N, C-alpha and C positions, 0 to 999 in steps of 0.2 A: 740496633738492627742485628738480628741473628740470621745468618745465611745457612744454606746447606753446606755439607762438608766439602763439596766439589765446586763451590761458587768461586768465580773470579772476582776478587775484591776491587779491582781497578774501576769497573764501571759504577760501582756503588759509591766509591769515594769521589769519582768524577761528578756524579749527580749532586752529592752533598756540597761540593765545592763550587759547582758551576750553575746549577739550576736556580733561577731567581726566587722561585716560590719556596723551594727547600731551604735555600740560604737564608731567607727572611725568617724562617721558623726554627731551624735546627742548626746546631753547631757540631762539627766533627770533633769529637773529644779525643778519640784514640781508636786504634785497631788492635783487636785481641784475637789471637789464633790459639786453638787447642790442638795439641799434638799427642796422639796416642803413643805412649812409650813402647807398647808391644808391637804395633803395626806401623809406626811412623816412618821407619826407613823404607819399607816396601811401598807405602803410599807416596812418599816423595819420589821414589824411583818411577812410579807408574803415572803420576798425574802432575802436569805442569801447574794446574790450579793450586795444588797443595804447596808447591814450591813458592808460588807467588803469595799465598797467604802467609807463609812463614817469613818471606823476605820483606813484606810490607808491614809487618806487625810492630806495634809498640811494646806489647807484652805477649809472651808465649807461655801458655799454660801446659805443663807436661802432666798428662794424666796416666793412670794405670801403672805408675812406677812400682807399686807393690807386686805386680805380676811380671814385670819386664826383666828384672835382674839388672845387669850392668847396662847403663844408658850412656856411657862415656862417648861412644862413637856417634850416637844420635845427637847428643849435646854439642859435640864438636862440629857436626855438620850444620846444625842450626846456628851456631856461632859464626860459621863461615858465611852462611847465607845472609845473616842479619846480626852483625856483632853489636849493634846498638840496642837490640831488644833485650829486655829483662826476662829471663826464663824463671818461671815460678812453678815449683813442684806442688801439684794439687793432692791433698790428702783426703781420701774418702769423699771426693767430690766437693770439698769445701775450700774456699779461698777468701781471704780478707778483702771485702769490697773496696777498701781504700787503696789496694794494690792495682785495681783495674778500672777505677773511676776517676774522673777529674784529672785527666792526664795532659791535656793540651795547654800550651802557654798563649792562649788567644785573648787574654784579658789584660788590660794595662796594669792591674794590681797583682798579677800573678807572682807567687813567691819565687825567689831566686832558685831554690832547690828544685822546684818543679820544672823550671825552664832548663836547668842543667840536666835533669833526668830525661826530659823530652828529647834534647839534642844528643846528649851522651857522646860527644865528639871524641872523647878520649878512648872510647872502646875501639874505634876504627884504627887508631894508632897501635893499640895493643895487638889487634889481630894481624896487622901488617907484619909485625916482628915474628909472629908464629907461622904465618903463611899457610893457614889451614885450607884455604879455598883450593889452592892448586895441588895440595898434597893428596886430597881424597876425592875430588870431583872428577869423574871420568866422562868421556864423550857420550856415554849412554844415559847420563843423568841430565835432567832438565836444569839442575842448578849449575851445571858447567857454564851456562851462559849468563849467570847472574854475577854482577860485581857490586861491591859496596866500598865506598871510599869517602874521605872527607878532605876538602880543600880549606886551607887557612890563608887569609890575606891580611897583611899588617896595615895596609893603608886604606883609608876610607874610600868608598865608591860613590860616585855621583848618582843620585836617585834616577835620573834619566837613563844613565848607562845600565843601572841595575834592571830597570824595566825593559830596556832593549835586550839585555842578556837573557832574561827569562822568556821573553816573547820569541826571540830567535831560536833559543834552545828548544822550546816546545814545538816550534814550527818545523825544525830540522829533524828532531829525534823524539818527538812526543810519544809515540807508541812504546818506546823503549825506556822511558823515564818512569820506572815503577813508583818511585817516591823521591822527592827532593824536599829537604827541610833545613832551615838554617837561621842563624842570627847574623845580621849584616850591619856593619858600621857605615852609615850613610853620611856623606860629606856634609849635607845640609843640616843634619840633626845628629851630631856625633855622640851626644849624651843619652840618646834614646835608641836602643837597638831595634831594627826592623826585623820582624818575624816573617819569613817566607816559607810557604808550604805548597808544594806542587804534586800533582798526580797525573802522570802521562802529559797530555798537552794542555792541561788546565792548571793555573796557579791561583790559590786562594788570595783574595785581596790582602795587601800588606797590612800587618798589624804592628802598632808601635807600643813597646813596653815603656813603662815609666823610667826604668833605670836598667843598667846592665846587671846581670846576675853574677856578681863577683868582680874581681879586678881585671880579668881578661876582656879587653875590648876589641879584640880582633874579629874580623869576619870569619865565620865558620859555617860551611855548607856541606851537609851530608847528602850523598847521592846513592841511591839503590837503583841499579840500571840493568838492562839486558842488552848484551852485545854492543856495549859502548866501552871503549878504553878510556881511562882517566886522562890520558894525554890529549884526547880529542876535546874534552871539555876545558882542560887547562889552556889549550891553544885558542879556543874560542873566547875565553875570558880575557886572555892577554891581548887579543886582537881588538877588544872593545875598550881598552884602557890606554891612556896616554903614556903610561909608564912602560918600561920594558919588562919582560918577564922576570928578569933578575930583580929589578927595583920593586916589583909588586910582591916579591917573595911568596909566591904561590906554592907553599909546601903542601904535599899531600901524603896521606897514608892510604894504602890500598890493601884489599884482601883478594 
């Protein structure tokens, strides 16, 4: 689905995830945003919808780079909004289809490298060390309200508690959950990671992969949110587990 340049992507994703008729026929594969390298900074300053498009994307296509000159500041800003998104420079309007298609890990036989690329949890830890978000986002920018972070839990989570957590989170803070995606180690099925994917107050039905993508079997959940502090979600998760916060080892990286 191609939207207009000023479309809010959240209602579209909400429909694909939640509407029974759409869900029966279509699968949300990925979100791709194009950013004009010449006018991108001004557009992000002026329109909240543009910020949400960049923040919620799996891939960001940077266009008109041959006309823009130095794009370092724009790239830094995009990395702060969405550290997990892959930024691809488009040359003469051409892009490799394999870079923007078949992105989602929603099939049991999905290749491990695709799952890793979809979640890209390591990127959030990298951005935390550099602190880009707070360095260049001022109060006049819409992206000053956007946070991106990843939580990691070492211990498995009971499926009932996971369901309760997503339901409670969506009920309490739904409008501000721009995107939530993760791999969860569920107590009842520790050898098969559960894929969770949420947009605002709606979560995609849990998908089970055949095996973990690699040796890391920890729960990793990425949050892209508006006006939510990581501590708020961390405390909510801790309150729903029998373990203490220290035992749960809920380490997080924030931008």
